[in-house]
N, C-alpha and C positions, 0 to 999 in steps of 0.2 A: 780217406782210407781204404773205408770198408765199400764204398761204392767202388772204387777204381780198382783196389787191389784184392777184396775180399778177405780183409783182415783186420781186425780192431787191438787196440793196445789200451792199456790204463793210462791215462797222463801220468805219471810218476815212472811208468817204464818206457814213455814216448821220451820222456826228457832224458834218460838213460842213453836212449839209442841215438838222439839227437849229438849228447856230449860225446859218445864214441865216434860219431861222424866227424868230429869238430865242429859242429854246431851250436847256437845257445837258443832257448825257449825263452822269451819275453813276451809280456802283453803292453801291447802300443796305448799311451795315454797321450792324450791330448795336452795336458798341462803338468810338469813334474809336481807332486805335492808337496814338494819341500821347497819351493819357491815362494820369497816372501811377497807379500800384497804390494809393496812399493818397489820391486823389480826395476821399471823403467826408469824411474828416478836413481836408483842407483846407479844403472847404468851410464844416463845422462852425466852422473857426478863423475863419475870415473872416467869415463871418456873424457869430462873437461881438464881431469887434473892430469889425466896419463898424456894430453897434446898441451897442456900447458897452457891453457887457455883462460883468459880471465873473463868475466861477465862484462866489464866496461869495455872491453878491447874487442873489436870487430875486425874479422881479417879478410882481405878480396876475394883470396882463392880457399874454397874450401878443402880441410887437409884430407889426405886418403890414409885409411886405417888398413893395415894389412892382417892385424891379429893382436890377442891379447894372451899373455902368459904370466901365470899368478903362481909363486913359489913362498911356501911360507918357511916362517923362519927357521922352523926344527929341519927343513928339508934342505935349506941354502947351504951350497958349497962355500 
């Protein structure tokens, strides 16, 4: 910004400017630090449960999954 517009802002002030303009500031991360180490296995297990597949049953066609929605019991209507 200094090179292009000739102004400098403190990072805290810049985040306020962004928020005032309806934008957010976030640092990109290659991986969510809260992700469990066995995330791939959990996904495979939940996918199998969601599709109602058993390990011993093989289907001829692969199913198409459009999305997952998870609601906690506390927020269920």
